[in-house]
C-alpha positions in Angstrom: -0.7 19.0 -2.4 0.8 15.7 -2.8 3.8 15.1 -5.6 5.4 12.3 -7.0 9.1 11.7 -5.5 11.7 13.4 -7.5 14.0 11.3 -9.4 17.8 11.8 -8.8 19.9 10.9 -11.3 23.5 9.8 -10.6 25.3 10.7 -13.9 29.2 8.6 -14.2 30.7 8.2 -17.4 33.3 5.4 -18.0 36.0 4.9 -20.0 38.6 2.5 -20.6 42.0 4.5 -20.1 44.2 3.1 -23.4 41.7 5.1 -26.0 41.9 8.3 -26.8 42.0 11.1 -24.5 40.5 13.7 -26.5 37.6 11.6 -27.9 37.0 10.6 -24.6 36.5 13.6 -22.8 35.0 15.3 -26.0 32.2 12.1 -25.3 32.2 12.9 -21.5 30.9 16.2 -21.9 28.3 15.6 -24.7 26.7 13.3 -23.0 26.5 14.6 -19.5 25.3 17.5 -21.0 22.7 15.9 -23.0 21.6 14.1 -19.6 21.3 17.7 -17.8 19.3 18.8 -20.5 16.9 15.9 -20.3 16.8 15.8 -16.3 15.8 19.7 -16.5 12.9 18.4 -19.4 11.3 15.9 -17.7 12.0 17.0 -13.8 14.4 15.1 -12.4 17.5 16.1 -10.9 21.4 15.8 -12.4 24.0 14.7 -10.0 27.3 14.4 -11.8 30.6 13.5 -10.8 32.7 16.9 -11.7 36.0 16.3 -9.4 35.7 13.6 -7.7 38.2 12.0 -10.7 40.9 13.1 -12.1 39.2 13.3 -16.0 36.0 13.3 -14.3 35.1 9.6 -15.8 35.0 7.2 -14.0 37.7 4.4 -14.4 39.8 3.3 -10.9 38.0 1.2 -8.8 39.1 3.8 -5.6 37.8 6.6 -7.5 34.5 5.1 -7.7 34.1 4.7 -3.9 34.2 8.4 -3.7 31.3 8.5 -6.6 29.6 5.9 -4.2 29.8 8.2 -1.3 28.8 11.5 -3.2 26.3 9.8 -5.0 24.6 8.7 -1.3 25.1 11.9 0.2 22.6 13.4 -2.3 20.2 10.8 -2.4 20.8 9.2 -6.0 17.9 7.1 -6.5 19.3 6.3 -10.4 21.9 5.8 -12.7 22.9 6.7 -15.8 26.3 5.1 -16.6 27.6 6.3 -20.4 30.9 4.9 -21.9 32.8 7.5 -22.9 34.6 4.3 -25.3 34.7 0.8 -24.1 34.6 1.8 -20.5 35.3 0.1 -17.5 33.1 -3.1 -15.8 34.7 -3.6 -13.1 33.6 0.1 -12.0 30.2 0.2 -13.4 29.5 -3.3 -11.6 30.8 -1.3 -8.1 28.9 1.7 -8.8 25.4 -0.3 -9.6 25.5 -3.1 -7.1 26.1 -0.4 -4.5 22.5 1.2 -5.1 20.4 -1.2 -6.7 18.5 1.6 -8.3 17.1 1.7 -11.7 20.6 1.7 -13.5 20.8 2.7 -17.2 23.7 1.9 -19.5 24.3 3.4 -23.5 27.2 4.2 -25.3 27.0 6.2 -28.9 27.9 4.0 -32.2 31.5 4.2 -33.1 32.7 6.0 -35.8 34.5 4.1 -38.9 38.3 2.7 -38.7 40.5 5.1 -39.9 42.1 2.4 -42.0 44.8 0.8 -40.1 45.4 3.3 -37.2 44.1 2.5 -33.4 40.2 2.4 -33.3 38.8 5.9 -31.4 36.2 4.3 -28.8 35.2 0.3 -29.2 32.2 1.5 -27.2 29.8 -1.1 -28.6 32.5 -4.2 -27.5 32.5 -2.4 -23.9 29.0 -2.5 -23.6 29.1 -6.5 -23.9 31.5 -6.9 -21.2 29.8 -4.2 -18.7 26.2 -6.1 -19.6 27.8 -9.5 -18.7 29.4 -7.8 -15.5 25.9 -6.6 -14.8 24.2 -9.8 -15.0 26.6 -11.8 -13.3 26.7 -9.6 -10.3 22.6 -10.2 -10.2 22.4 -6.4 -10.8 18.9 -5.5 -13.1 19.4 -2.9 -15.6 18.5 -0.8 -18.5 20.2 -0.6 -22.0 19.5 1.4 -24.9 20.8 0.2 -28.0 24.0 1.3 -29.3 23.0 4.4 -31.5 24.1 8.0 -31.9 22.8 10.2 -29.2 20.2 12.8 -31.0 18.3 9.7 -32.5 15.1 9.0 -31.3 16.3 5.4 -29.8 18.5 7.6 -27.5 16.3 10.3 -26.5 12.9 8.3 -26.3 14.9 5.7 -24.4 16.4 8.1 -21.7 12.6 9.5 -21.6 11.3 6.5 -20.7 14.0 5.4 -18.1 13.4 8.3 -16.1 9.3 7.1 -15.7 10.7 3.7 -15.1 13.3 5.4 -12.3 9.8 7.7 -11.0 7.8 4.6 -11.2 10.2 2.5 -8.5 11.2 5.7 -6.5 7.2 6.2 -6.2 6.4 2.9 -5.0 9.1 2.6 -2.3 7.8 1.8 1.2 4.6 3.0 -0.3 2.2 3.2 2.3 -1.8 3.2 1.5 -4.7 4.6 3.7 -7.4 1.6 4.1 -10.4 3.1 5.1 -13.1 0.5 6.7 -12.8 -3.1 4.7 -13.9 -4.6 1.6 -17.5 -5.1 0.3 -18.2 -8.5 1.8 -18.9 -9.9 -1.9 -15.9 -8.6 -3.3 -13.6 -11.7 -2.8 -11.4 -10.1 -6.0 -10.0 -7.4 -4.0 -8.8 -9.5 -1.3 -5.0 -8.9 -0.5 -2.2 -10.6 1.9 -0.5 -7.1 3.7 2.0 -9.1 4.6 2.8 -10.8 1.6 2.7 -7.1 0.2 4.8 -5.6 3.0 7.2 -8.7 2.6 8.1 -8.5 -0.7 7.6 -5.2 -2.5 7.8 -2.8 1.2 4.1 -1.4 0.8 2.4 -1.1 4.0 -1.8 -0.8 5.0 -2.6 1.8 7.4 -5.9 0.7 8.5 -8.2 3.6 9.9 -11.4 3.4 11.5 -14.7 5.1 9.5 -16.2 5.7 12.4 -12.8 7.9 13.2 -13.2 9.8 9.3 -16.6 10.3 9.6 -16.8 12.4 12.8 -13.4 14.4 11.9 -15.6 15.3 8.5 -18.5 16.2 10.6 -16.9 18.6 12.4 -14.9 20.0 9.1 -18.7 20.3 7.6 -19.4 22.9 10.5 -17.0 25.1 9.2 -17.8 27.9 6.3 -13.8 28.3 5.8 -13.6 25.0 4.7 -16.6 24.3 3.0 -16.8 27.3 0.4 -13.2 27.0 -1.4 -13.7 23.0 -1.8 -17.5 23.8 -3.1 -16.1 27.0 -4.9 -13.7 24.5 -7.0 -16.3 22.8 -8.3 -18.3 25.4 -9.4 -15.4 27.0 -11.3 -14.5 23.8 -13.0 -17.9 23.8 -14.5 -19.8 21.2 -12.3 -23.0 22.3 -11.1 -24.0 21.2 -7.3 -27.6 22.6 -8.2 -29.0 18.4 -7.1 -27.2 18.3 -4.0 -29.1 19.7 -1.0 -26.6 22.1 1.3 -26.1 19.7 4.1 -24.9 16.9 1.4 -22.8 19.7 0.3 -21.4 20.3 3.4 -20.6 16.7 3.8 -18.8 16.0 1.0 -16.1 19.0 1.7 -15.8 17.8 5.3 -15.2 14.6 3.9 -12.5 16.1 1.3 -10.6 17.4 4.7 -11.0 14.6 6.9 -9.5 11.7 4.4 -6.6 14.5 3.4 -6.1 14.3 6.9 -5.5 11.4 8.3 -3.6 10.6 4.6 -1.0 13.8 5.7 -0.9 12.2 9.5 -0.1 8.8 8.5 2.0 9.7 5.6 0.5 8.0 2.9 0.4 8.5 -0.9 -2.6 6.4 -1.9 -6.3 5.9 -0.2 -8.5 2.7 -0.1 -11.8 2.8 1.0 -15.4 1.1 1.5 -17.6 3.4 -0.5 -21.0 1.3 -0.3 -22.3 2.2 3.1 -20.1 3.6 5.7 -20.5 6.5 4.4 -23.5 7.1 3.4 -24.8 5.5 7.1 -22.2 8.1 9.0 -23.0 11.2 6.4 -25.5 10.6 4.2 -23.6 10.7 1.0 -21.6 8.7 -1.1 -17.8 9.2 -1.1 -17.3 8.9 -5.5 -17.3 12.8 -5.9 -15.0 13.5 -2.6 -12.7 10.3 -4.2 -12.6 12.2 -7.4 -11.5 15.4 -6.0 -8.8 14.0 -4.1 -7.2 12.0 -7.0 -7.6 15.9 -8.9 -5.0 16.6 -6.5 -2.5 13.7 -6.9 -3.7 11.9 -4.0 -4.8 9.0 -5.4 -8.2 6.9 -3.8 -9.1 3.5 -5.0 -12.8 2.4 -4.0 -14.0 -1.0 -3.0 -11.4 -1.0 -1.0 -9.0 -2.3 -3.8 -5.2 -1.9 -2.5 -3.8 -2.9 -5.6 -5.7 -0.8 -7.3 -4.3 2.0 -5.8 -0.5 0.4 -6.5 -1.8 0.3 -9.7 -2.9 4.3 -9.5 0.5 5.4 -8.0 2.2 3.5 -10.8 0.0 5.0 -13.5 0.1 9.1 -11.5 4.1 8.3 -11.5 4.5 7.9 -15.4 3.1 11.4 -16.1 5.0 13.1 -13.3 1.4 14.2 -11.7 1.0 16.5 -14.4 -2.4 15.2 -14.6 -4.7 13.4 -12.9 -5.2 9.5 -13.5 -8.7 7.5 -12.8 -9.2 3.8 -12.0 -12.1 2.5 -14.2 -14.8 -0.2 -14.0 -13.7 -2.7 -17.3 -17.8 -2.7 -17.5 -19.4 -4.0 -21.1 -17.9 -4.4 -24.6 -18.6 -2.1 -27.1 -22.1 -2.9 -28.7 -20.2 -2.6 -32.5 -17.1 -1.9 -32.1 -15.4 -5.3 -31.1 -12.1 -3.8 -29.7 -13.4 -1.6 -27.4 -15.0 -1.5 -24.0 -16.7 0.9 -21.5 -14.3 2.2 -18.6 -16.8 3.1 -16.2 -17.2 3.8 -12.5 -19.9 5.6 -10.4 -18.3 8.8 -10.3 -15.0 8.6 -8.8 -13.6 10.1 -11.9 -11.4 13.3 -11.2 -13.3 16.6 -12.9 -9.7 17.4 -14.4 -10.0 15.1 -17.0 -13.9 16.1 -18.0 -14.6 16.6 -21.9 -14.9 19.8 -22.5 -18.3 21.1 -23.5 -20.3 18.3 -22.1 -22.8 18.9 -19.3 -21.0 17.9 -15.7 -22.8 17.5 -12.1 -23.1 16.0 -9.3 -25.5 14.0 -7.7 -26.0 12.1 -4.6 -22.8 13.1 -3.9 -21.4 10.9 -7.4 -19.6 12.6 -10.3 -21.8 12.3 -13.8 -19.5 13.6 -16.7 -17.6 11.6 -19.9 -13.7 11.7 -19.8 -12.0 14.0 -22.3 -10.4 12.0 -25.5 -6.9 10.7 -26.3 -4.3 8.1 -25.9 -4.4 5.5 -22.5 -2.5 3.4 -21.4 -4.4 0.9 -19.0 -2.4 -0.9 -16.2 -3.2 -3.3 -13.3 -0.7 -4.3 -10.5 -2.5 -7.7 -9.0 -1.9 -11.1 -7.5 -3.0 -14.2 -5.7 -1.8 -17.5 -4.8 2.2 -15.7 -4.3 2.1 -14.7 -8.1 2.1 -10.9 -8.5 2.2 -9.6 -12.2 1.6 -6.4 -14.3 -0.5 -6.3 -17.1 0.0 -2.8 -19.0 -0.5 -1.8 -22.8 -2.1 1.1 -24.4 -5.6 1.8 -25.8 -7.1 5.2 -27.4 -10.5 6.9 -26.3 -13.3 6.2 -29.2 -16.6 7.2 -29.6 -20.0 4.7 -28.1 -23.1 5.2 -26.7 -23.6 7.4 -24.0 -24.6 6.5 -20.1 -24.6 7.5 -16.5 -21.7 8.5 -14.4 -18.1 8.7 -15.3 -17.2 7.1 -18.3 -14.9 6.8 -21.3 -15.2 4.0 -24.2 -11.6 2.6 -25.1 -10.1 0.9 -28.0 -7.3 -1.4 -28.1 -6.0 -3.4 -30.5 -7.6 -6.7 -30.3 -9.6 -6.9 -27.1 -10.4 -10.9 -27.3 -6.9 -11.4 -26.1 -7.1 -8.5 -23.5 -10.3 -10.2 -22.0 -8.9 -13.5 -21.7 -6.2 -12.5 -20.2 -8.0 -10.3 -17.5 -10.4 -13.1 -16.6 -7.8 -16.1 -16.8 -6.1 -14.0 -14.0 -5.0 -13.2 -11.7 -6.6 -9.6 -12.2 -10.4 -7.9 -12.2 -11.9 -5.5 -13.6 -10.4 -3.2 -12.3 -8.0 -1.0 -14.3 -5.8 1.9 -13.6 -5.8 4.6 -16.5 -3.4 7.5 -17.4 -3.4 9.6 -20.6 -0.7 9.1 -22.8 1.3 5.2 -23.6 3.4 4.5 -21.1 3.5 1.2 -21.9 7.7 0.9 -22.4 8.5 2.5 -19.0 5.9 0.2 -17.1 7.5 -2.9 -19.0 11.3 -1.5 -17.9 9.6 -0.6 -14.0 9.0 -4.2 -14.1 12.7 -5.2 -14.1 13.5 -3.4 -10.9 10.1 -4.3 -8.5 10.9 -7.3 -9.4 7.2 -8.0 -11.2 6.5 -9.8 -14.0 5.1 -7.9 -16.8 2.2 -9.2 -18.2 1.6 -8.4 -22.4 -2.3 -8.1 -22.9 
């Protein structure tokens, strides 16, 4: 139902006109073809400059104006500017400054000189010139080292760049639905709404819990709404036997009500009070409902954690919605593994991530199941006193004691270092988690947001 915004990548090869034309044209075609292939592989939409200049490269300023107009018409939100030879830094700066979106520059490693004859490309030399031009223009950019196109440095770098661009696209003008207010003791989830809007374009859209509860009750009375939702739990192997019929209907009704308010307000994430308002209004906890919404790529952060919702949006952009993410409490250290930590919460983890073969059930509308094994990225967007940062790093699940709710044990390289960073701020005990290692792409995204990146 909820999908990430697509990366629309403008591909604009650049050249300096006094080098070998045959080499330039060969490079142009290889670079464009490979960029298009990788876009298809990773879910991006390529837009080329074919037909906009005499040789389909960017070398003259007047031709660049046509490229800018074309890219704007196509909704380009990221740029790839491969250097087919030395390149033309004037045109690169003009194009990149016109968009100020994630911009990737790269050029292939030059071939060996052929004696006293002219060198064919001098691409690396031109990249130095382009980098200085962009730096002078105050335009942030991403750079893949001067390497051959088939090498891992390029292949991984291009994949990471598309991930970076997707993070930026999904955070642009993000709207977060806020149901009720934070729990009173939780000073840790206090936010500055105006600062989030002015600095990052994030808008918090408040709705009263009374309105959500009222609509939930309306939906709960409709069998055609309730039954498909409950069947989804059963088909996923989640037992509902510990819940009474009225509570199950209220769970389904609440799920539909939250989706309605998110749709009506064009919100891509939700935060909500979860201790009292639904218990008082519907007689249930909302935990399993939140997890079911996350399964549909609508991030929901409990305890009204707006910064946690932003963190979840970043995490969801990383894997392009291929599987759900989750927001965990950093709860306690492993009893025997000094570098492992319990990632836990009282029941809002998506059922799509549960560990196969483990007994899973819903009780008091809270989910009870462990999560699957694998590599993870832990990340947290947070801020205080005007200082906003993003902490991210890799982890891997590990074995550990059984506990209640939803949980998984995760090991990092040096937990004490992580712990000190988290405690000393501006972070809290909530972290967004996504399966896979996306640390490099997240670090690069901070250059564009702009946001300070914290190494754990």
